[in-house]
C-alpha angles and dihedrals in degrees: 000000000000109000118187115213134183130209138177109259100172150334115262140167116235118224101193105168129141118272094004117177126210120198092341093306133096116255112252118253116278091022133107134203112250134179112215114228102168130015111208092178102028096180093059111119120243115246087234114020116226093219140320091291100045111053105124132071091244093052091052098056110132094021139084126259139174113252129189107253094225090060094056121093110193115214116181116235093186112132096012 
């Protein structure tokens, strides 16, 4: 049986604005630009590596990456 599971891998900020660019390239369809604040599982692979040196969540802390929108769960922090 193939069971899908989801887990929290990090804490990010989503920068979902029209025509957003990421490292001088357009973000692929169904992706959003995120900045990684905290890596809970720092060894997790990025959906789209930045380069040959930055390919894990932990390696991308403090920078922007492209993330598949269906893997993003938005939780409001307003009023906290």
